[in-house]
C-alpha positions as CSV (number, residue, x, y, z in Angstrom):
1,M,-31.1,-31.0,-19.6
2,P,-34.6,-32.3,-20.1
3,T,-36.5,-32.5,-16.9
4,E,-37.2,-36.2,-17.5
5,C,-33.7,-37.0,-17.8
6,Q,-32.5,-35.5,-14.5
7,G,-31.2,-38.0,-12.1
8,F,-30.1,-40.3,-14.8
9,D,-26.5,-41.1,-16.1
10,T,-26.1,-38.5,-18.8
11,E,-23.4,-38.5,-21.6
12,V,-22.3,-35.4,-22.9
13,L,-21.4,-35.5,-26.5
14,S,-19.1,-33.4,-28.9
15,Q,-20.6,-32.1,-32.2
16,N,-19.2,-35.2,-33.9
17,G,-21.2,-37.5,-31.3
18,N,-18.2,-38.6,-29.3
19,V,-18.7,-38.8,-25.7
20,I,-16.8,-36.0,-23.8
21,R,-17.9,-36.7,-20.2
22,M,-20.5,-38.5,-18.2
23,I,-22.6,-37.0,-15.8
24,D,-23.4,-39.4,-13.1
25,G,-26.9,-39.8,-12.1
26,A,-28.5,-40.6,-8.6
27,S,-28.2,-44.4,-8.8
28,T,-24.6,-44.4,-9.9
29,L,-23.7,-41.7,-7.2
30,A,-25.2,-43.9,-4.6
31,R,-23.4,-46.8,-5.8
32,K,-20.3,-44.9,-5.8
33,A,-20.7,-43.7,-2.4
34,A,-21.7,-47.4,-1.2
35,N,-18.5,-48.6,-2.8
36,Q,-16.4,-46.1,-1.1
37,D,-18.0,-46.8,2.3
38,N,-17.2,-50.4,1.9
39,E,-13.5,-49.7,0.9
40,I,-13.3,-47.4,4.1
41,A,-14.9,-50.3,6.2
42,E,-12.2,-52.7,4.6
43,Q,-9.6,-50.5,5.2
44,K,-10.5,-50.0,9.1
45,A,-10.9,-53.9,9.4
46,R,-7.4,-54.3,7.7
47,E,-6.0,-51.7,10.3
48,A,-7.4,-53.4,13.2
49,A,-6.3,-56.7,12.1
50,A,-2.8,-55.3,11.7
51,L,-3.1,-53.6,15.3
52,R,-4.2,-56.8,16.7
53,D,-1.3,-58.7,15.3
54,R,1.0,-56.2,16.5
55,M,-0.2,-56.3,20.0
56,L,-0.3,-60.1,20.1
57,I,3.4,-60.3,19.2
58,E,4.4,-57.3,21.7
59,A,2.2,-58.6,24.5
60,Y,3.1,-62.3,24.3
61,L,6.4,-64.4,24.2
62,S,4.6,-67.9,24.2
63,V,1.5,-69.7,23.7
64,G,1.4,-70.5,27.2
65,E,1.4,-67.0,28.5
66,I,-1.9,-66.6,26.4
67,E,-3.3,-69.8,27.7
68,A,-2.3,-68.5,31.3
69,L,-4.1,-65.2,31.1
70,R,-7.0,-67.1,29.6
71,D,-7.2,-69.5,32.5
72,Q,-6.8,-66.7,35.0
73,R,-9.8,-64.5,33.4
74,L,-11.8,-67.9,33.2
75,E,-11.1,-68.7,36.7
76,L,-12.2,-65.1,38.0
77,L,-15.6,-65.7,36.0
78,D,-16.0,-69.0,37.4
79,S,-15.3,-67.9,41.1
80,Q,-17.9,-65.2,40.3
81,T,-20.3,-67.4,39.0
82,R,-20.1,-69.9,42.0
83,L,-20.5,-67.1,44.3
84,D,-23.7,-66.1,42.6
85,Q,-24.8,-69.6,42.4
86,Q,-24.3,-69.8,46.4
87,N,-26.3,-66.5,46.7
88,L,-29.1,-68.4,44.8
89,T,-29.1,-71.0,47.2
90,A,-29.5,-68.5,50.0
91,F,-32.3,-66.9,48.1
92,K,-34.0,-70.5,47.9
93,E,-33.6,-70.9,51.5
94,R,-34.8,-67.5,52.3
95,E,-37.8,-67.8,50.1
96,Q,-39.0,-71.1,51.8
97,R,-38.8,-69.3,55.1
98,L,-41.0,-66.5,54.0
99,M,-43.2,-68.7,52.2
100,R,-43.7,-70.4,55.6
101,Q,-44.5,-67.0,57.0
102,L,-46.6,-66.0,54.4
103,E,-48.8,-69.1,55.0
104,R,-50.1,-67.7,58.2
105,F,-51.7,-64.6,56.7
106,G,-54.4,-64.2,54.2
107,P,-54.9,-65.0,51.4
108,Y,-52.2,-67.7,51.8
109,N,-53.8,-69.3,54.8
110,S,-56.2,-71.9,53.3
111,K,-57.3,-73.3,56.7
112,Q,-58.5,-70.0,58.1
113,P,-60.6,-67.9,55.6
114,K,-60.5,-64.9,57.9
115,A,-56.7,-64.8,58.5
116,T,-54.9,-61.7,59.3
117,P,-53.9,-59.6,56.3
118,L,-50.2,-60.0,54.9
119,P,-48.2,-57.3,56.5
120,D,-46.6,-55.0,54.1
121,H,-43.0,-55.8,55.1
122,L,-43.5,-59.5,54.4
123,A,-44.9,-58.6,51.0
124,E,-42.1,-56.3,50.3
125,D,-39.4,-58.8,51.4
126,M,-40.7,-61.1,48.9
127,V,-40.7,-58.7,46.3
128,N,-37.1,-57.8,46.8
129,L,-36.1,-61.3,47.1
130,V,-37.6,-62.3,44.0
131,K,-35.9,-59.0,42.3
132,S,-32.4,-60.1,43.7
133,R,-33.1,-63.5,42.7
134,D,-33.9,-62.7,39.1
135,T,-31.0,-60.3,39.1
136,T,-28.5,-63.1,40.0
137,L,-29.9,-65.5,37.5
138,E,-29.4,-62.7,34.7
139,R,-25.7,-62.1,36.0
140,I,-25.0,-65.8,35.8
141,Q,-26.3,-66.2,32.3
142,K,-24.3,-63.1,31.3
143,R,-21.0,-64.5,32.8
144,Q,-21.7,-68.0,30.9
145,A,-22.0,-65.9,27.6
146,E,-18.9,-63.8,28.6
147,R,-17.2,-67.1,29.4
148,Q,-17.8,-68.7,26.0
149,T,-16.9,-65.3,24.2
150,F,-13.5,-65.4,26.1
151,Q,-12.8,-68.9,25.1
152,E,-13.6,-68.1,21.7
153,K,-11.4,-64.8,21.6
154,F,-8.5,-66.7,23.2
155,A,-8.7,-69.4,21.1
156,S,-8.6,-67.0,18.2
157,D,-5.4,-65.2,19.7
158,I,-3.6,-68.4,20.2
159,Q,-4.5,-69.5,16.5
160,R,-3.3,-66.3,15.2
161,F,-0.2,-66.0,17.4
162,K,1.0,-69.3,16.3
163,E,0.4,-68.2,12.7
164,L,2.6,-65.0,13.2
165,K,5.3,-67.0,15.1
166,G,5.2,-69.8,12.5
167,I,4.3,-72.5,15.3
168,K,2.6,-75.6,14.4
């Protein structure tokens, strides 16, 4: 095969000029590999959907059971969020107390330019407080997103369960 033809689709011809076979080039091989990957992914998705359907049918007897589990999980998330919000309130109160303490020391004391320097333990307390507050805020946001995901998943499960059971 000539060098300039390598990597391209090539037809092998008989002495009569009939195509005996095709030699796939690089682009055809890549396209076939991509098609095969897509088929494998589609097969896995079908298998996962069939497994999900089987689990829905085997795990639940009614829509009410699915709703009860959903409500239980959402209530758990809500109670954890309420606890974190209470912690945020406590952090805000602690921050206000620390700020009142910080005002006595330089550079936070505007009334006395030569105020005593800020003690290390107060600065460390403030840093730890801010980190804890930020972590708690992130946790609340994560739980809110998780709550939304739960609601969507359970809505999907309920809809699919109804379809599988023929419930309107």
